[in-house]
C-alpha positions as protocol buffer text, in pm:
chain_id: "A"
residue {
  index: 1
  type: UNK
  ca { x: 12621 y: 15124 z: 10426 }
}
residue {
  index: 2
  type: UNK
  ca { x: 12868 y: 15233 z: 10690 }
}
residue {
  index: 3
  type: UNK
  ca { x: 12924 y: 14879 z: 10826 }
}
residue {
  index: 4
  type: UNK
  ca { x: 12976 y: 14742 z: 10472 }
}
residue {
  index: 5
  type: UNK
  ca { x: 13230 y: 15026 z: 10406 }
}
residue {
  index: 6
  type: UNK
  ca { x: 13425 y: 14957 z: 10718 }
}
residue {
  index: 7
  type: UNK
  ca { x: 13436 y: 14584 z: 10633 }
}
residue {
  index: 8
  type: UNK
  ca { x: 13564 y: 14670 z: 10281 }
}
residue {
  index: 9
  type: UNK
  ca { x: 13837 y: 14913 z: 10416 }
}
residue {
  index: 10
  type: UNK
  ca { x: 13938 y: 14654 z: 10675 }
}
residue {
  index: 11
  type: UNK
  ca { x: 14022 y: 14417 z: 10394 }
}
residue {
  index: 12
  type: UNK
  ca { x: 14132 y: 14686 z: 10129 }
}
residue {
  index: 13
  type: UNK
  ca { x: 14276 y: 14986 z: 10324 }
}
residue {
  index: 14
  type: UNK
  ca { x: 14409 y: 15132 z: 9984 }
}
residue {
  index: 15
  type: UNK
  ca { x: 14048 y: 15215 z: 9910 }
}
residue {
  index: 16
  type: UNK
  ca { x: 14022 y: 15474 z: 10187 }
}
residue {
  index: 17
  type: UNK
  ca { x: 13993 y: 15764 z: 9952 }
}
residue {
  index: 18
  type: UNK
  ca { x: 13748 y: 15600 z: 9714 }
}
residue {
  index: 19
  type: UNK
  ca { x: 13385 y: 15682 z: 9645 }
}
residue {
  index: 20
  type: UNK
  ca { x: 13141 y: 15430 z: 9793 }
}
residue {
  index: 21
  type: UNK
  ca { x: 12788 y: 15409 z: 9642 }
}
residue {
  index: 22
  type: UNK
  ca { x: 12505 y: 15179 z: 9760 }
}
residue {
  index: 23
  type: UNK
  ca { x: 12331 y: 15019 z: 9450 }
}
residue {
  index: 24
  type: UNK
  ca { x: 11966 y: 14958 z: 9406 }
}
residue {
  index: 25
  type: UNK
  ca { x: 11819 y: 14736 z: 9687 }
}
residue {
  index: 26
  type: UNK
  ca { x: 11856 y: 14386 z: 9594 }
}
residue {
  index: 27
  type: UNK
  ca { x: 11664 y: 14073 z: 9716 }
}
residue {
  index: 28
  type: UNK
  ca { x: 11969 y: 13867 z: 9843 }
}
residue {
  index: 29
  type: UNK
  ca { x: 12260 y: 14099 z: 9889 }
}
residue {
  index: 30
  type: UNK
  ca { x: 12356 y: 14460 z: 9959 }
}
residue {
  index: 31
  type: UNK
  ca { x: 12576 y: 14582 z: 9679 }
}
residue {
  index: 32
  type: UNK
  ca { x: 12834 y: 14854 z: 9695 }
}
residue {
  index: 33
  type: UNK
  ca { x: 13005 y: 15030 z: 9401 }
}
residue {
  index: 34
  type: UNK
  ca { x: 13348 y: 15157 z: 9462 }
}
residue {
  index: 35
  type: UNK
  ca { x: 13467 y: 15434 z: 9225 }
}
residue {
  index: 36
  type: UNK
  ca { x: 13270 y: 15267 z: 8939 }
}
residue {
  index: 37
  type: UNK
  ca { x: 13541 y: 15005 z: 8918 }
}
residue {
  index: 38
  type: UNK
  ca { x: 13471 y: 14748 z: 9179 }
}
residue {
  index: 39
  type: UNK
  ca { x: 13152 y: 14586 z: 9312 }
}
residue {
  index: 40
  type: UNK
  ca { x: 13121 y: 14444 z: 9664 }
}
residue {
  index: 41
  type: UNK
  ca { x: 12830 y: 14220 z: 9769 }
}
residue {
  index: 42
  type: UNK
  ca { x: 12725 y: 14151 z: 10129 }
}
residue {
  index: 43
  type: UNK
  ca { x: 12462 y: 13864 z: 10174 }
}
residue {
  index: 44
  type: UNK
  ca { x: 12154 y: 13978 z: 10368 }
}
residue {
  index: 45
  type: UNK
  ca { x: 12083 y: 13622 z: 10485 }
}
residue {
  index: 46
  type: UNK
  ca { x: 12288 y: 13335 z: 10631 }
}
residue {
  index: 47
  type: UNK
  ca { x: 12232 y: 13122 z: 10318 }
}
residue {
  index: 48
  type: UNK
  ca { x: 12393 y: 13395 z: 10120 }
}
residue {
  index: 49
  type: UNK
  ca { x: 12747 y: 13317 z: 10247 }
}
residue {
  index: 50
  type: UNK
  ca { x: 12749 y: 12967 z: 10084 }
}
residue {
  index: 51
  type: UNK
  ca { x: 12580 y: 13126 z: 9770 }
}
residue {
  index: 52
  type: UNK
  ca { x: 12851 y: 13362 z: 9719 }
}
residue {
  index: 53
  type: UNK
  ca { x: 13129 y: 13110 z: 9742 }
}
residue {
  index: 54
  type: UNK
  ca { x: 12942 y: 12865 z: 9514 }
}
residue {
  index: 55
  type: UNK
  ca { x: 12895 y: 13147 z: 9259 }
}
residue {
  index: 56
  type: UNK
  ca { x: 13262 y: 13228 z: 9247 }
}
residue {
  index: 57
  type: UNK
  ca { x: 13343 y: 12852 z: 9181 }
}
residue {
  index: 58
  type: UNK
  ca { x: 13080 y: 12851 z: 8903 }
}
residue {
  index: 59
  type: UNK
  ca { x: 13198 y: 13162 z: 8741 }
}
residue {
  index: 60
  type: UNK
  ca { x: 13550 y: 13016 z: 8718 }
}
residue {
  index: 61
  type: UNK
  ca { x: 13388 y: 12734 z: 8505 }
}
residue {
  index: 62
  type: UNK
  ca { x: 13144 y: 12950 z: 8312 }
}
residue {
  index: 63
  type: UNK
  ca { x: 13358 y: 13244 z: 8203 }
}
residue {
  index: 64
  type: UNK
  ca { x: 13571 y: 13052 z: 7948 }
}
residue {
  index: 65
  type: UNK
  ca { x: 13272 y: 12889 z: 7799 }
}
residue {
  index: 66
  type: UNK
  ca { x: 13060 y: 13209 z: 7741 }
}
residue {
  index: 67
  type: UNK
  ca { x: 13081 y: 13475 z: 7469 }
}
residue {
  index: 68
  type: UNK
  ca { x: 12936 y: 13739 z: 7682 }
}
residue {
  index: 69
  type: UNK
  ca { x: 13169 y: 13852 z: 7975 }
}
residue {
  index: 70
  type: UNK
  ca { x: 13082 y: 13748 z: 8332 }
}
residue {
  index: 71
  type: UNK
  ca { x: 13244 y: 13857 z: 8655 }
}
residue {
  index: 72
  type: UNK
  ca { x: 13548 y: 13687 z: 8807 }
}
residue {
  index: 73
  type: UNK
  ca { x: 13423 y: 13685 z: 9161 }
}
residue {
  index: 74
  type: UNK
  ca { x: 13647 y: 13662 z: 9460 }
}
residue {
  index: 75
  type: UNK
  ca { x: 13523 y: 13580 z: 9813 }
}
residue {
  index: 76
  type: UNK
  ca { x: 13653 y: 13738 z: 10133 }
}
residue {
  index: 77
  type: UNK
  ca { x: 13584 y: 13501 z: 10425 }
}
residue {
  index: 78
  type: UNK
  ca { x: 13531 y: 13780 z: 10676 }
}
residue {
  index: 79
  type: UNK
  ca { x: 13388 y: 13830 z: 10918 }
}
residue {
  index: 80
  type: UNK
  ca { x: 13186 y: 13969 z: 10766 }
}
residue {
  index: 81
  type: UNK
  ca { x: 13196 y: 13749 z: 10457 }
}
residue {
  index: 82
  type: UNK
  ca { x: 13152 y: 13931 z: 10128 }
}
residue {
  index: 83
  type: UNK
  ca { x: 13225 y: 13875 z: 9750 }
}
residue {
  index: 84
  type: UNK
  ca { x: 13384 y: 14134 z: 9509 }
}
residue {
  index: 85
  type: UNK
  ca { x: 13476 y: 14158 z: 9149 }
}
residue {
  index: 86
  type: UNK
  ca { x: 13565 y: 14422 z: 8894 }
}
residue {
  index: 87
  type: UNK
  ca { x: 13270 y: 14602 z: 8751 }
}
residue {
  index: 88
  type: UNK
  ca { x: 13163 y: 14506 z: 8410 }
}
residue {
  index: 89
  type: UNK
  ca { x: 13145 y: 14834 z: 8196 }
}
residue {
  index: 90
  type: UNK
  ca { x: 12778 y: 14940 z: 8143 }
}
residue {
  index: 91
  type: UNK
  ca { x: 12463 y: 15004 z: 8330 }
}
residue {
  index: 92
  type: UNK
  ca { x: 12143 y: 14834 z: 8415 }
}
residue {
  index: 93
  type: UNK
  ca { x: 11877 y: 14802 z: 8140 }
}
residue {
  index: 94
  type: UNK
  ca { x: 11522 y: 14891 z: 8242 }
}
residue {
  index: 95
  type: UNK
  ca { x: 11211 y: 14929 z: 8030 }
}
residue {
  index: 96
  type: UNK
  ca { x: 11251 y: 15306 z: 7942 }
}
residue {
  index: 97
  type: UNK
  ca { x: 11610 y: 15240 z: 7846 }
}
residue {
  index: 98
  type: UNK
  ca { x: 11499 y: 14958 z: 7614 }
}
residue {
  index: 99
  type: UNK
  ca { x: 11221 y: 15166 z: 7460 }
}
residue {
  index: 100
  type: UNK
  ca { x: 11490 y: 15428 z: 7367 }
}
residue {
  index: 101
  type: UNK
  ca { x: 11703 y: 15188 z: 7181 }
}
residue {
  index: 102
  type: UNK
  ca { x: 11672 y: 15173 z: 6793 }
}
residue {
  index: 103
  type: UNK
  ca { x: 11574 y: 14845 z: 6617 }
}
residue {
  index: 104
  type: UNK
  ca { x: 11923 y: 14721 z: 6543 }
}
residue {
  index: 105
  type: UNK
  ca { x: 12037 y: 14746 z: 6905 }
}
residue {
  index: 106
  type: UNK
  ca { x: 11728 y: 14556 z: 7021 }
}
residue {
  index: 107
  type: UNK
  ca { x: 11793 y: 14285 z: 6760 }
}
residue {
  index: 108
  type: UNK
  ca { x: 12157 y: 14269 z: 6872 }
}
residue {
  index: 109
  type: UNK
  ca { x: 12064 y: 14243 z: 7239 }
}
residue {
  index: 110
  type: UNK
  ca { x: 11812 y: 13967 z: 7160 }
}
residue {
  index: 111
  type: UNK
  ca { x: 12082 y: 13782 z: 6970 }
}
residue {
  index: 112
  type: UNK
  ca { x: 12336 y: 13824 z: 7257 }
}
residue {
  index: 113
  type: UNK
  ca { x: 12092 y: 13688 z: 7508 }
}
residue {
  index: 114
  type: UNK
  ca { x: 11977 y: 13405 z: 7300 }
}
residue {
  index: 115
  type: UNK
  ca { x: 12333 y: 13298 z: 7249 }
}
residue {
  index: 116
  type: UNK
  ca { x: 12406 y: 13342 z: 7629 }
}
residue {
  index: 117
  type: UNK
  ca { x: 12118 y: 13100 z: 7701 }
}
residue {
  index: 118
  type: UNK
  ca { x: 12216 y: 12856 z: 7428 }
}
residue {
  index: 119
  type: UNK
  ca { x: 12567 y: 12838 z: 7563 }
}
residue {
  index: 120
  type: UNK
  ca { x: 12470 y: 12795 z: 7919 }
}
residue {
  index: 121
  type: UNK
  ca { x: 12219 y: 12513 z: 7826 }
}
residue {
  index: 122
  type: UNK
  ca { x: 12472 y: 12312 z: 7630 }
}
residue {
  index: 123
  type: UNK
  ca { x: 12736 y: 12301 z: 7915 }
}
residue {
  index: 124
  type: UNK
  ca { x: 12842 y: 11965 z: 8064 }
}
residue {
  index: 125
  type: UNK
  ca { x: 12629 y: 11913 z: 8379 }
}
residue {
  index: 126
  type: UNK
  ca { x: 12890 y: 11701 z: 8544 }
}
residue {
  index: 127
  type: UNK
  ca { x: 13156 y: 11969 z: 8530 }
}
residue {
  index: 128
  type: UNK
  ca { x: 12889 y: 12229 z: 8671 }
}
residue {
  index: 129
  type: UNK
  ca { x: 12797 y: 11989 z: 8957 }
}
residue {
  index: 130
  type: UNK
  ca { x: 13155 y: 11957 z: 9062 }
}
residue {
  index: 131
  type: UNK
  ca { x: 13171 y: 12347 z: 9078 }
}
residue {
  index: 132
  type: UNK
  ca { x: 12865 y: 12329 z: 9303 }
}
residue {
  index: 133
  type: UNK
  ca { x: 12566 y: 12386 z: 9072 }
}
residue {
  index: 134
  type: UNK
  ca { x: 12246 y: 12233 z: 9216 }
}
residue {
  index: 135
  type: UNK
  ca { x: 11891 y: 12211 z: 9126 }
}
residue {
  index: 136
  type: UNK
  ca { x: 11687 y: 12526 z: 9129 }
}
residue {
  index: 137
  type: UNK
  ca { x: 11435 y: 12569 z: 9412 }
}
residue {
  index: 138
  type: UNK
  ca { x: 11076 y: 12462 z: 9319 }
}
residue {
  index: 139
  type: UNK
  ca { x: 10810 y: 12731 z: 9294 }
}
residue {
  index: 140
  type: UNK
  ca { x: 10511 y: 12679 z: 9523 }
}
residue {
  index: 141
  type: UNK
  ca { x: 10197 y: 12539 z: 9370 }
}
residue {
  index: 142
  type: UNK
  ca { x: 9988 y: 12768 z: 9155 }
}
residue {
  index: 143
  type: UNK
  ca { x: 9708 y: 12751 z: 9414 }
}
residue {
  index: 144
  type: UNK
  ca { x: 9940 y: 12844 z: 9687 }
}
residue {
  index: 145
  type: UNK
  ca { x: 10090 y: 13144 z: 9486 }
}
residue {
  index: 146
  type: UNK
  ca { x: 9738 y: 13256 z: 9410 }
}
residue {
  index: 147
  type: UNK
  ca { x: 9626 y: 13235 z: 9775 }
}
residue {
  index: 148
  type: UNK
  ca { x: 9928 y: 13437 z: 9898 }
}
residue {
  index: 149
  type: UNK
  ca { x: 9889 y: 13713 z: 9627 }
}
residue {
  index: 150
  type: UNK
  ca { x: 9509 y: 13735 z: 9659 }
}
residue {
  index: 151
  type: UNK
  ca { x: 9487 y: 13995 z: 9950 }
}
residue {
  index: 152
  type: UNK
  ca { x: 9693 y: 14236 z: 9744 }
}
residue {
  index: 153
  type: UNK
  ca { x: 9504 y: 14189 z: 9415 }
}
residue {
  index: 154
  type: UNK
  ca { x: 9237 y: 14460 z: 9333 }
}
residue {
  index: 155
  type: UNK
  ca { x: 8928 y: 14317 z: 9195 }
}
residue {
  index: 156
  type: UNK
  ca { x: 9004 y: 14392 z: 8831 }
}
residue {
  index: 157
  type: UNK
  ca { x: 9305 y: 14167 z: 8845 }
}
residue {
  index: 158
  type: UNK
  ca { x: 9165 y: 13866 z: 9020 }
}
residue {
  index: 159
  type: UNK
  ca { x: 9007 y: 13701 z: 8717 }
}
residue {
  index: 160
  type: UNK
  ca { x: 9347 y: 13724 z: 8545 }
}
residue {
  index: 161
  type: UNK
  ca { x: 9523 y: 13565 z: 8851 }
}
residue {
  index: 162
  type: UNK
  ca { x: 9273 y: 13290 z: 8884 }
}
residue {
  index: 163
  type: UNK
  ca { x: 9300 y: 13201 z: 8512 }
}
residue {
  index: 164
  type: UNK
  ca { x: 9673 y: 13210 z: 8519 }
}
residue {
  index: 165
  type: UNK
  ca { x: 9701 y: 12984 z: 8829 }
}
residue {
  index: 166
  type: UNK
  ca { x: 9450 y: 12721 z: 8683 }
}
residue {
  index: 167
  type: UNK
  ca { x: 9627 y: 12733 z: 8342 }
}
residue {
  index: 168
  type: UNK
  ca { x: 9973 y: 12677 z: 8512 }
}
residue {
  index: 169
  type: UNK
  ca { x: 9830 y: 12392 z: 8724 }
}
residue {
  index: 170
  type: UNK
  ca { x: 9721 y: 12217 z: 8411 }
}
residue {
  index: 171
  type: UNK
  ca { x: 10063 y: 12231 z: 8243 }
}
residue {
  index: 172
  type: UNK
  ca { x: 10242 y: 11899 z: 8191 }
}
residue {
  index: 173
  type: UNK
  ca { x: 10603 y: 11859 z: 8295 }
}
residue {
  index: 174
  type: UNK
  ca { x: 10834 y: 12085 z: 8088 }
}
residue {
  index: 175
  type: UNK
  ca { x: 10889 y: 11925 z: 7748 }
}
residue {
  index: 176
  type: UNK
  ca { x: 11231 y: 12077 z: 7728 }
}
residue {
  index: 177
  type: UNK
  ca { x: 11353 y: 11898 z: 8036 }
}
residue {
  index: 178
  type: UNK
  ca { x: 11611 y: 12030 z: 8276 }
}
residue {
  index: 179
  type: UNK
  ca { x: 11908 y: 12266 z: 8178 }
}
residue {
  index: 180
  type: UNK
  ca { x: 12164 y: 12468 z: 8352 }
}
residue {
  index: 181
  type: UNK
  ca { x: 12047 y: 12830 z: 8330 }
}
residue {
  index: 182
  type: UNK
  ca { x: 12097 y: 13169 z: 8480 }
}
residue {
  index: 183
  type: UNK
  ca { x: 11720 y: 13204 z: 8551 }
}
residue {
  index: 184
  type: UNK
  ca { x: 11742 y: 13571 z: 8639 }
}
residue {
  index: 185
  type: UNK
  ca { x: 11834 y: 13768 z: 8320 }
}
residue {
  index: 186
  type: UNK
  ca { x: 11645 y: 14074 z: 8390 }
}
residue {
  index: 187
  type: UNK
  ca { x: 11779 y: 14431 z: 8332 }
}
residue {
  index: 188
  type: UNK
  ca { x: 11917 y: 14474 z: 8686 }
}
residue {
  index: 189
  type: UNK
  ca { x: 12166 y: 14189 z: 8606 }
}
residue {
  index: 190
  type: UNK
  ca { x: 12299 y: 14320 z: 8276 }
}
residue {
  index: 191
  type: UNK
  ca { x: 12588 y: 14563 z: 8194 }
}
residue {
  index: 192
  type: UNK
  ca { x: 12449 y: 14764 z: 7897 }
}
residue {
  index: 193
  type: UNK
  ca { x: 12621 y: 15055 z: 7707 }
}
residue {
  index: 194
  type: UNK
  ca { x: 12323 y: 15275 z: 7648 }
}
residue {
  index: 195
  type: UNK
  ca { x: 12511 y: 15509 z: 7408 }
}
residue {
  index: 196
  type: UNK
  ca { x: 12652 y: 15225 z: 7198 }
}
residue {
  index: 197
  type: UNK
  ca { x: 12339 y: 15002 z: 7241 }
}
residue {
  index: 198
  type: UNK
  ca { x: 12561 y: 14719 z: 7325 }
}
residue {
  index: 199
  type: UNK
  ca { x: 12543 y: 14437 z: 7608 }
}
residue {
  index: 200
  type: UNK
  ca { x: 12886 y: 14414 z: 7788 }
}
residue {
  index: 201
  type: UNK
  ca { x: 12816 y: 14132 z: 8024 }
}
residue {
  index: 202
  type: UNK
  ca { x: 12575 y: 13945 z: 8258 }
}
residue {
  index: 203
  type: UNK
  ca { x: 12629 y: 13906 z: 8631 }
}
residue {
  index: 204
  type: UNK
  ca { x: 12460 y: 13764 z: 8947 }
}
residue {
  index: 205
  type: UNK
  ca { x: 12477 y: 13392 z: 8903 }
}
residue {
  index: 206
  type: UNK
  ca { x: 12383 y: 13342 z: 9268 }
}
residue {
  index: 207
  type: UNK
  ca { x: 12039 y: 13210 z: 9165 }
}
residue {
  index: 208
  type: UNK
  ca { x: 12173 y: 12989 z: 8856 }
}
residue {
  index: 209
  type: UNK
  ca { x: 12130 y: 12612 z: 8867 }
}
residue {
  index: 210
  type: UNK
  ca { x: 11948 y: 12326 z: 8705 }
}
residue {
  index: 211
  type: UNK
  ca { x: 11594 y: 12394 z: 8632 }
}
residue {
  index: 212
  type: UNK
  ca { x: 11298 y: 12364 z: 8368 }
}
residue {
  index: 213
  type: UNK
  ca { x: 11410 y: 12493 z: 8034 }
}
residue {
  index: 214
  type: UNK
  ca { x: 11116 y: 12741 z: 7994 }
}
residue {
  index: 215
  type: UNK
  ca { x: 11173 y: 12902 z: 8324 }
}
residue {
  index: 216
  type: UNK
  ca { x: 11496 y: 13046 z: 8186 }
}
residue {
  index: 217
  type: UNK
  ca { x: 11303 y: 13276 z: 7957 }
}
residue {
  index: 218
  type: UNK
  ca { x: 11077 y: 13448 z: 8204 }
}
residue {
  index: 219
  type: UNK
  ca { x: 11290 y: 13720 z: 8357 }
}
residue {
  index: 220
  type: UNK
  ca { x: 11370 y: 13897 z: 8026 }
}
residue {
  index: 221
  type: UNK
  ca { x: 11016 y: 14033 z: 7998 }
}
residue {
  index: 222
  type: UNK
  ca { x: 11090 y: 14260 z: 8300 }
}
residue {
  index: 223
  type: UNK
  ca { x: 11295 y: 14452 z: 8049 }
}
residue {
  index: 224
  type: UNK
  ca { x: 11022 y: 14448 z: 7795 }
}
residue {
  index: 225
  type: UNK
  ca { x: 10798 y: 14153 z: 7649 }
}
residue {
  index: 226
  type: UNK
  ca { x: 10917 y: 14271 z: 7305 }
}
residue {
  index: 227
  type: UNK
  ca { x: 11273 y: 14158 z: 7397 }
}
residue {
  index: 228
  type: UNK
  ca { x: 11134 y: 13809 z: 7498 }
}
residue {
  index: 229
  type: UNK
  ca { x: 10954 y: 13784 z: 7161 }
}
residue {
  index: 230
  type: UNK
  ca { x: 11293 y: 13869 z: 6982 }
}
residue {
  index: 231
  type: UNK
  ca { x: 11494 y: 13623 z: 7187 }
}
residue {
  index: 232
  type: UNK
  ca { x: 11293 y: 13307 z: 7157 }
}
residue {
  index: 233
  type: UNK
  ca { x: 11310 y: 13248 z: 6778 }
}
residue {
  index: 234
  type: UNK
  ca { x: 11684 y: 13337 z: 6781 }
}
residue {
  index: 235
  type: UNK
  ca { x: 11737 y: 13073 z: 7054 }
}
residue {
  index: 236
  type: UNK
  ca { x: 11543 y: 12818 z: 6849 }
}
residue {
  index: 237
  type: UNK
  ca { x: 11756 y: 12887 z: 6551 }
}
residue {
  index: 238
  type: UNK
  ca { x: 12086 y: 12847 z: 6753 }
}
residue {
  index: 239
  type: UNK
  ca { x: 11995 y: 12539 z: 6925 }
}
residue {
  index: 240
  type: UNK
  ca { x: 11724 y: 12354 z: 6721 }
}
residue {
  index: 241
  type: UNK
  ca { x: 11503 y: 12334 z: 7022 }
}
residue {
  index: 242
  type: UNK
  ca { x: 11138 y: 12430 z: 6998 }
}
residue {
  index: 243
  type: UNK
  ca { x: 11006 y: 12647 z: 7263 }
}
residue {
  index: 244
  type: UNK
  ca { x: 10641 y: 12660 z: 7399 }
}
residue {
  index: 245
  type: UNK
  ca { x: 10584 y: 13038 z: 7371 }
}
residue {
  index: 246
  type: UNK
  ca { x: 10255 y: 13018 z: 7555 }
}
residue {
  index: 247
  type: UNK
  ca { x: 10406 y: 12821 z: 7838 }
}
residue {
  index: 248
  type: UNK
  ca { x: 10663 y: 13096 z: 7894 }
}
residue {
  index: 249
  type: UNK
  ca { x: 10388 y: 13365 z: 7896 }
}
residue {
  index: 250
  type: UNK
  ca { x: 10200 y: 13160 z: 8178 }
}
residue {
  index: 251
  type: UNK
  ca { x: 10508 y: 13114 z: 8377 }
}
residue {
  index: 252
  type: UNK
  ca { x: 10575 y: 13482 z: 8346 }
}
residue {
  index: 253
  type: UNK
  ca { x: 10242 y: 13571 z: 8489 }
}
residue {
  index: 254
  type: UNK
  ca { x: 10273 y: 13310 z: 8763 }
}
residue {
  index: 255
  type: UNK
  ca { x: 10609 y: 13459 z: 8868 }
}
residue {
  index: 256
  type: UNK
  ca { x: 10479 y: 13805 z: 8899 }
}
residue {
  index: 257
  type: UNK
  ca { x: 10190 y: 13680 z: 9113 }
}
residue {
  index: 258
  type: UNK
  ca { x: 10439 y: 13486 z: 9314 }
}
residue {
  index: 259
  type: UNK
  ca { x: 10668 y: 13785 z: 9389 }
}
residue {
  index: 260
  type: UNK
  ca { x: 10348 y: 14004 z: 9473 }
}
residue {
  index: 261
  type: UNK
  ca { x: 10244 y: 13753 z: 9735 }
}
residue {
  index: 262
  type: UNK
  ca { x: 10583 y: 13672 z: 9888 }
}
residue {
  index: 263
  type: UNK
  ca { x: 10731 y: 14032 z: 9910 }
}
residue {
  index: 264
  type: UNK
  ca { x: 10710 y: 14258 z: 10200 }
}
residue {
  index: 265
  type: UNK
  ca { x: 10485 y: 14562 z: 10168 }
}
residue {
  index: 266
  type: UNK
  ca { x: 10801 y: 14787 z: 10132 }
}
residue {
  index: 267
  type: UNK
  ca { x: 10923 y: 14563 z: 9842 }
}
residue {
  index: 268
  type: UNK
  ca { x: 10590 y: 14573 z: 9681 }
}
residue {
  index: 269
  type: UNK
  ca { x: 10615 y: 14950 z: 9673 }
}
residue {
  index: 270
  type: UNK
  ca { x: 10987 y: 14984 z: 9597 }
}
residue {
  index: 271
  type: UNK
  ca { x: 10986 y: 14718 z: 9292 }
}
residue {
  index: 272
  type: UNK
  ca { x: 10632 y: 14811 z: 9163 }
}
residue {
  index: 273
  type: UNK
  ca { x: 10520 y: 14449 z: 9200 }
}
residue {
  index: 274
  type: UNK
  ca { x: 10146 y: 14512 z: 9174 }
}
residue {
  index: 275
  type: UNK
  ca { x: 10219 y: 14725 z: 8856 }
}
residue {
  index: 276
  type: UNK
  ca { x: 10415 y: 14437 z: 8723 }
}
residue {
  index: 277
  type: UNK
  ca { x: 10116 y: 14220 z: 8751 }
}
residue {
  index: 278
  type: UNK
  ca { x: 9891 y: 14479 z: 8598 }
}
residue {
  index: 279
  type: UNK
  ca { x: 10131 y: 14528 z: 8308 }
}
residue {
  index: 280
  type: UNK
  ca { x: 10141 y: 14150 z: 8232 }
}
residue {
  index: 281
  type: UNK
  ca { x: 9759 y: 14124 z: 8259 }
}
residue {
  index: 282
  type: UNK
  ca { x: 9732 y: 14401 z: 7997 }
}
residue {
  index: 283
  type: UNK
  ca { x: 10004 y: 14223 z: 7780 }
}
residue {
  index: 284
  type: UNK
  ca { x: 9797 y: 13898 z: 7786 }
}
residue {
  index: 285
  type: UNK
  ca { x: 9470 y: 14052 z: 7678 }
}
């Protein structure tokens, strides 16, 4: 973190007396919290520089159109390049936190996230493309995902993995078509007030873009499958769209297999990726 701190202080010398805290290890960026008020993000890969600039342009378009607050990201060109924004009030929302919330808070969270998705999905694609929105990356084929995950799968999970891959391979094109979505609305990207049981915003739009409708309802299950079950009917009521709940379940399993196969061994341990697959296999029984 020392290099990141030096880069921040070179651009913002008035923060010399501030408290710097490295946040949980992210896939694409190193994130630094400064005094609980500012977030600085340093891309881990070369492609991340362009992603941060694109995200800042997108957020300028998205913020006025969304009910939930989102960051107003600024980009420092560097070197080294980094992005920064004022921290949204709240903390991440993980499975134990969700389990501790009473029923009204769970329903309110589902309503907020359903509305968030509905508002994103109805935005003007032309305006978003002007801001830099592009197509989401395509997942590898189910067979390829299964092949990569196989060496890390214990025998008791292999039949689940084979069945998931085969069922996903047989899926027709997404009946909901293409939408602009966040596609990463898991608990690490939420600003949640645990005491009040309220969501104060969503962040990390680096992976947002145009993709298949049902893929935008996969990440929420990492908080709790119960939350996904609450979100889907609310989204359907808000939009008039019908969602294929079974398709979302299959895609969720496939994503967990994909992450298990693609990650480094350190990431498998840090993020509990094998446990994620096991938990979803149990959910589907």
